[in-house]
N, CA, C and O of each residue as an XYZ file, in Angstrom:
480
protein
N      14.743     -0.156    -14.330
C      13.470     -0.183    -15.030
C      12.346     -0.137    -13.999
O      12.301     -0.963    -13.087
N      11.455      0.812    -14.140
C      10.291      0.915    -13.260
C       9.150      0.103    -13.840
O       8.794      0.256    -15.009
N       8.580     -0.759    -13.015
C       7.418     -1.534    -13.425
C       6.167     -0.722    -13.122
O       5.956     -0.277    -11.994
N       5.343     -0.539    -14.144
C       4.134      0.272    -14.011
C       2.892     -0.569    -14.268
O       2.936     -1.603    -14.936
N       1.786     -0.089    -13.715
C       0.489     -0.719    -13.955
C      -0.512      0.375    -14.276
O      -0.356      1.525    -13.867
N      -1.529     -0.002    -15.008
C      -2.638      0.895    -15.316
C      -3.906      0.250    -14.798
O      -4.220     -0.892    -15.135
N      -4.634      0.995    -13.972
C      -5.935      0.523    -13.487
C      -7.003      1.272    -14.266
O      -7.030      2.503    -14.274
N      -7.870      0.534    -14.910
C      -8.915      1.119    -15.744
C      -8.429      1.164    -17.177
O      -7.540      1.952    -17.503
N      -8.992      0.337    -18.035
C      -8.495      0.187    -19.401
C      -9.434      0.803    -20.438
O      -9.538      0.316    -21.564
N     -10.112      1.875    -20.044
C     -10.973      2.601    -20.975
C     -10.164      3.533    -21.852
O      -8.949      3.384    -21.984
N     -10.848      4.494    -22.452
C     -10.218      5.346    -23.470
C      -9.034      6.153    -22.947
O      -8.036      6.270    -23.659
N      -9.093      6.711    -21.750
C      -7.982      7.531    -21.254
C      -6.736      6.690    -20.964
O      -5.622      7.214    -20.959
N      -6.917      5.407    -20.725
C      -5.764      4.546    -20.441
C      -4.785      4.491    -21.603
O      -3.594      4.254    -21.403
N      -5.276      4.706    -22.807
C      -4.401      4.673    -23.979
C      -3.401      5.834    -23.957
O      -2.264      5.681    -24.403
N      -3.817      6.976    -23.447
C      -2.905      8.110    -23.308
C      -1.769      7.734    -22.355
O      -0.600      8.000    -22.636
N      -2.122      7.116    -21.232
C      -1.118      6.705    -20.246
C      -0.225      5.600    -20.809
O       0.990      5.623    -20.612
N      -0.816      4.647    -21.500
C      -0.031      3.540    -22.063
C       0.957      4.047    -23.106
O       2.103      3.597    -23.136
N       0.534      4.972    -23.958
C       1.461      5.532    -24.955
C       2.606      6.273    -24.267
O       3.762      6.151    -24.673
N       2.286      7.031    -23.236
C       3.331      7.760    -22.514
C       4.317      6.788    -21.870
O       5.530      6.965    -21.985
N       3.803      5.768    -21.199
C       4.682      4.794    -20.548
C       5.535      4.047    -21.566
O       6.713      3.781    -21.326
N       4.942      3.716    -22.685
C       5.675      2.985    -23.722
C       6.845      3.806    -24.260
O       7.839      3.248    -24.725
N       6.726      5.119    -24.196
C       7.769      5.994    -24.728
C       8.802      6.419    -23.694
O       9.675      7.232    -24.000
N       8.725      5.893    -22.491
C       9.717      6.186    -21.451
C      10.680      5.007    -21.398
O      10.275      3.876    -21.130
N      11.941      5.275    -21.653
C      12.936      4.205    -21.736
C      13.033      3.367    -20.468
O      13.243      2.157    -20.549
N      12.886      3.978    -19.312
C      13.075      3.248    -18.060
C      11.747      2.810    -17.423
O      11.684      2.570    -16.218
N      10.693      2.708    -18.235
C       9.400      2.244    -17.724
C       8.907      1.053    -18.532
O       9.141      0.950    -19.736
N       8.224      0.163    -17.839
C       7.652     -1.029    -18.468
C       6.229     -1.194    -17.947
O       6.004     -1.154    -16.737
N       5.282     -1.375    -18.837
C       3.915     -1.683    -18.412
C       3.899     -3.158    -18.042
O       3.891     -4.030    -18.910
N       3.893     -3.420    -16.747
C       3.970     -4.797    -16.259
C       2.594     -5.402    -16.016
O       2.440     -6.623    -16.029
N       1.577     -4.536    -15.791
C       0.231     -5.053    -15.507
C      -0.812     -4.042    -15.935
O      -0.594     -2.831    -15.899
N      -1.950     -4.575    -16.341
C      -3.125     -3.757    -16.620
C      -4.283     -4.369    -15.846
O      -4.353     -5.583    -15.658
N      -5.184     -3.509    -15.404
C      -6.259     -3.987    -14.543
C      -7.586     -3.360    -14.959
O      -7.679     -2.146    -15.144
N      -8.588     -4.181    -15.101
C      -9.943     -3.711    -15.375
C     -10.903     -4.822    -14.959
O     -10.578     -6.006    -15.052
N     -12.075     -4.430    -14.503
C     -13.076     -5.441    -14.145
C     -13.584     -6.167    -15.386
O     -14.113     -7.274    -15.292
N     -13.421     -5.540    -16.543
C     -13.758     -6.161    -17.825
C     -12.473     -6.730    -18.411
O     -11.668     -5.995    -18.981
N     -12.284     -8.021    -18.273
C     -11.020     -8.650    -18.683
C     -10.714     -8.433    -20.163
O      -9.546     -8.384    -20.549
N     -11.739     -8.305    -20.988
C     -11.492     -8.090    -22.415
C     -10.815     -6.738    -22.662
O      -9.998     -6.618    -23.575
N     -11.141     -5.732    -21.871
C     -10.473     -4.433    -21.997
C      -9.011     -4.548    -21.584
O      -8.134     -3.968    -22.223
N      -8.752     -5.294    -20.517
C      -7.379     -5.514    -20.085
C      -6.570     -6.253    -21.133
O      -5.432     -5.883    -21.421
N      -7.151     -7.292    -21.701
C      -6.458     -8.052    -22.744
C      -6.144     -7.172    -23.946
O      -5.053     -7.245    -24.511
N      -7.095     -6.352    -24.327
C      -6.898     -5.475    -25.475
C      -5.771     -4.468    -25.232
O      -4.922     -4.264    -26.100
N      -5.762     -3.843    -24.057
C      -4.716     -2.870    -23.747
C      -3.351     -3.539    -23.675
O      -2.368     -3.010    -24.193
N      -3.290     -4.693    -23.037
C      -2.032     -5.432    -22.934
C      -1.512     -5.808    -24.319
O      -0.325     -5.654    -24.605
N      -2.388     -6.292    -25.157
C      -1.982     -6.700    -26.500
C      -1.489     -5.501    -27.317
O      -0.466     -5.578    -27.996
N      -2.232     -4.396    -27.240
C      -1.902     -3.234    -28.058
C      -0.593     -2.564    -27.655
O       0.151     -2.101    -28.519
N      -0.298     -2.506    -26.352
C       0.861     -1.736    -25.902
C       2.029     -2.568    -25.395
O       3.133     -2.047    -25.237
N       1.804     -3.860    -25.136
C       2.916     -4.680    -24.642
C       3.019     -6.005    -25.386
O       3.732     -6.906    -24.947
N       2.322     -6.132    -26.496
C       2.269     -7.396    -27.248
C       1.841     -8.553    -26.358
O       2.275     -9.690    -26.542
N       0.981     -8.245    -25.388
C       0.437     -9.271    -24.502
C       1.318     -9.648    -23.334
O       0.991    -10.584    -22.606
N       2.431     -8.952    -23.126
C       3.349     -9.300    -22.038
C       2.864     -8.843    -20.667
O       3.202     -9.458    -19.655
N       2.072     -7.768    -20.623
C       1.609     -7.259    -19.327
C       0.608     -8.227    -18.704
O      -0.258     -8.776    -19.385
N       0.745     -8.420    -17.408
C      -0.221     -9.241    -16.673
C      -1.585     -8.561    -16.749
O      -1.682     -7.334    -16.745
N      -2.623     -9.366    -16.818
C      -3.987     -8.844    -16.883
C      -4.696     -9.277    -15.608
O      -4.843    -10.468    -15.338
N      -5.130     -8.296    -14.831
C      -5.806     -8.611    -13.579
C      -7.150     -7.896    -13.521
O      -7.369     -6.902    -14.213
N      -8.034     -8.410    -12.696
C      -9.362     -7.806    -12.556
C      -9.586     -7.196    -11.179
O     -10.578     -6.496    -10.972
N      -8.692     -7.444    -10.242
C      -8.812     -6.892     -8.892
C      -7.618     -5.985     -8.617
O      -6.502     -6.465     -8.420
N      -7.851     -4.684     -8.603
C      -6.765     -3.709     -8.453
C      -5.980     -3.900     -7.156
O      -4.808     -3.530     -7.092
N      -6.592     -4.463     -6.134
C      -5.903     -4.632     -4.853
C      -4.741     -5.619     -4.944
O      -3.856     -5.613     -4.088
N      -4.737     -6.457     -5.964
C      -3.589     -7.343     -6.181
C      -2.309     -6.541     -6.402
O      -1.213     -7.019     -6.107
N      -2.450     -5.327     -6.920
C      -1.277     -4.485     -7.173
C      -0.599     -4.045     -5.885
O       0.597     -3.754     -5.882
N      -1.349     -3.994     -4.796
C      -0.782     -3.579     -3.510
C       0.343     -4.511     -3.075
O       1.314     -4.061     -2.467
N       0.226     -5.786     -3.373
C       1.218     -6.780     -2.963
C       2.173     -7.163     -4.089
O       3.026     -8.033     -3.913
N       2.033     -6.523     -5.231
C       2.862     -6.885     -6.381
C       4.188     -6.125     -6.376
O       4.423     -5.263     -5.529
N       5.038     -6.458     -7.326
C       6.312     -5.751     -7.450
C       6.206     -4.527     -8.361
O       7.222     -3.920     -8.699
N       5.002     -4.165     -8.755
C       4.778     -2.943     -9.536
C       5.139     -1.752     -8.660
O       4.778     -1.710     -7.484
N       5.848     -0.789     -9.228
C       6.299      0.375     -8.459
C       5.437      1.609     -8.683
O       5.266      2.428     -7.779
N       4.891      1.741     -9.895
C       4.117      2.920    -10.281
C       2.756      2.467    -10.776
O       2.650      1.533    -11.571
N       1.707      3.143    -10.294
C       0.350      2.786    -10.715
C      -0.347      4.025    -11.268
O      -0.393      5.070    -10.620
N      -0.883      3.890    -12.469
C      -1.677      4.943    -13.098
C      -3.146      4.600    -12.901
O      -3.601      3.532    -13.312
N      -3.885      5.504    -12.273
C      -5.306      5.284    -12.007
C      -6.118      6.004    -13.084
O      -6.103      7.231    -13.177
N      -6.822      5.220    -13.889
C      -7.627      5.730    -15.007
C      -9.069      5.235    -14.883
O      -9.694      4.855    -15.874
N      -9.571      5.245    -13.689
C     -10.900      4.711    -13.385
C     -11.920      5.838    -13.284
O     -11.564      7.010    -13.413
N     -13.192      5.492    -13.053
C     -14.183      6.542    -12.787
C     -13.758      7.393    -11.582
O     -13.109      6.904    -10.658
N     -14.130      8.654    -11.614
C     -13.670      9.640    -10.627
C     -13.878      9.221     -9.178
O     -13.000      9.455     -8.347
N     -14.993      8.620     -8.855
C     -15.279      8.289     -7.459
C     -14.307      7.268     -6.883
O     -14.224      7.117     -5.664
N     -13.572      6.569     -7.737
C     -12.608      5.564     -7.273
C     -11.195      6.113     -7.100
O     -10.361      5.462     -6.471
N     -10.911      7.281     -7.637
C      -9.547      7.801     -7.634
C      -8.936      7.866     -6.235
O      -7.904      7.246     -5.978
N      -9.563      8.608     -5.341
C      -8.974      8.812     -4.008
C      -8.861      7.513     -3.207
O      -7.793      7.232     -2.662
N      -9.932      6.708     -3.119
C      -9.787      5.474     -2.326
C      -8.674      4.555     -2.840
O      -7.933      3.970     -2.050
N      -8.562      4.432     -4.151
C      -7.500      3.591     -4.710
C      -6.130      4.191     -4.413
O      -5.216      3.484     -3.990
N      -5.993      5.490     -4.634
C      -4.700      6.147     -4.419
C      -4.243      6.019     -2.975
O      -3.075      5.728     -2.721
N      -5.143      6.231     -2.032
C      -4.793      6.141     -0.610
C      -4.265      4.742     -0.291
O      -3.233      4.600      0.365
N      -4.959      3.733     -0.747
C      -4.540      2.355     -0.455
C      -3.203      2.031     -1.125
O      -2.338      1.408     -0.510
N      -3.035      2.441     -2.353
C      -1.776      2.177     -3.059
C      -0.609      2.916     -2.415
O       0.486      2.364     -2.306
N      -0.828      4.153     -1.990
C       0.219      4.903     -1.291
C       0.615      4.194      0.003
O       1.797      4.120      0.336
N      -0.358      3.683      0.718
C      -0.075      2.946      1.964
C       0.800      1.723      1.723
O       1.503      1.262      2.622
N       0.750      1.207      0.512
C       1.563      0.041      0.165
C       2.854      0.437     -0.555
O       3.520     -0.405     -1.156
N       3.196      1.712     -0.489
C       4.476      2.164     -1.017
C       4.546      2.392     -2.510
O       5.639      2.541     -3.058
N       3.419      2.423     -3.176
C       3.419      2.619     -4.619
C       3.478      4.107     -4.959
O       2.983      4.947     -4.208
N       4.080      4.414     -6.084
C       4.003      5.747     -6.659
C       2.696      5.775     -7.440
O       2.408      4.850     -8.200
N       1.907      6.822     -7.261
C       0.579      6.876     -7.873
C       0.456      8.105     -8.761
O       0.756      9.227     -8.353
N       0.009      7.861     -9.978
C      -0.327      8.943    -10.892
C      -1.789      8.769    -11.241
O      -2.207      7.697    -11.678
N      -2.577      9.833    -11.048
C      -4.016      9.691    -11.244
C      -4.573     10.762    -12.154
O      -4.022     11.853    -12.293
N      -5.676     10.412    -12.761
C      -6.438     11.354    -13.565
C      -7.150     12.332    -12.636
O      -7.361     12.040    -11.459
N      -7.516     13.491    -13.170
C      -8.308     14.467    -12.416
C      -9.787     14.199    -12.673
O     -10.137     13.692    -13.738
N     -10.634     14.514    -11.758
C     -10.365     15.080    -10.445
C      -9.804     14.007     -9.514
O     -10.096     12.820     -9.664
N      -9.005     14.441     -8.564
C      -8.373     13.493     -7.644
C      -9.350     12.992     -6.590
O      -9.122     11.945     -5.985
N     -10.431     13.723     -6.363
C     -11.430     13.344     -5.354
C     -12.769     13.948     -5.753
O     -12.827     14.924     -6.501
N     -13.841     13.354     -5.245
C     -15.176     13.882     -5.576
C     -15.860     14.526     -4.377
O     -16.989     15.006     -4.486
N     -15.189     14.538     -3.247
C     -15.758     15.177     -2.055
C     -14.616     15.734     -1.213
O     -13.454     15.367     -1.384
N     -14.972     16.613     -0.317
C     -13.968     17.167      0.600
C     -13.391     16.064      1.483
O     -12.194     16.059      1.771
N     -14.237     15.137      1.908
C     -13.768     14.030      2.756
C     -12.731     13.184      2.011
O     -11.689     12.840      2.570
N     -13.018     12.851      0.752
C     -12.050     12.088     -0.034
C     -10.753     12.871     -0.203
O      -9.663     12.307     -0.103
N     -10.875     14.169     -0.460
C      -9.682     14.993     -0.641
C      -8.840     15.018      0.631
O      -7.613     14.941      0.561
N      -9.476     15.124      1.773
C      -8.744     15.145      3.041
C      -8.004     13.822      3.263
O      -6.865     13.821      3.728
N      -8.645     12.698      2.934
C      -7.980     11.393      3.068
C      -6.769     11.315      2.140
O      -5.710     10.818      2.523
N      -6.938     11.807      0.927
C      -5.848     11.810     -0.041
C      -4.714     12.716      0.420
O      -3.540     12.364      0.304
N      -5.067     13.867      0.936
C      -4.073     14.813      1.436
C      -3.268     14.201      2.588
O      -2.046     14.342      2.633
N      -3.947     13.525      3.514
C      -3.259     12.879      4.635
C      -2.303     11.801      4.138
O      -1.176     11.693      4.622
N      -2.753     11.006      3.177
C      -1.890      9.957      2.631
C      -0.681     10.568      1.932
O       0.431     10.054      2.046
N      -0.895     11.658      1.213
C       0.206     12.333      0.528
C       1.214     12.879      1.534
O       2.420     12.835      1.287
N       0.740     13.386      2.652
C       1.641     13.905      3.685
C       2.424     12.782      4.358
O       3.576     12.975      4.748
N       1.810     11.619      4.495
C       2.491     10.469      5.118
C       3.532      9.855      4.174
O       4.548      9.326      4.625
N       3.276      9.928      2.875
C       4.154      9.333      1.864
C       4.504     10.400      0.833
O       4.071     10.306     -0.316
N       5.277     11.408      1.219
C       5.549     12.541      0.335
C       6.295     12.143     -0.946
O       7.135     11.243     -0.949
N       5.961     12.841     -2.021
C       6.665     12.644     -3.280
C       6.224     11.443     -4.084
O       6.879     11.079     -5.060
N       5.120     10.819     -3.693
C       4.684      9.609     -4.389
C       3.351      9.786     -5.107
O       2.816      8.819     -5.648
N       2.804     10.997     -5.123
C       1.485     11.213     -5.713
C       1.557     12.294     -6.782
O       2.130     13.361     -6.561
N       0.977     12.012     -7.932
C       0.911     12.986     -9.009
C      -0.421     12.914     -9.706
O      -1.030     11.848     -9.803
N      -0.875     14.062    -10.197
C      -2.113     14.086    -10.991
C      -2.121     15.300    -11.887
O      -3.074     15.508    -12.638
């Protein structure tokens, strides 16, 4: 069973949560949003409240979560993905993956260092 987390509990997170819920070997173990009420709502709706609710995405770097879905505002995608990849997480992110060439280059370097762990 792969433990998954979703960062960003806005409207697009529901698409990711439904997909994860329908994968037999995946479990939504954590949801993360700076607005705790959004995290609670997503956890309740898709995991009957079993998923951990956190407000600081960096906690996922040290957690036992294996897969992280990034559903945050675009400017956060690349920095979060790079850090999560450095901590050995599999990362699936919404598009666009970066908002600048510099961010894209950082993401590309991280993907080359940790091949096969990034999807978008």
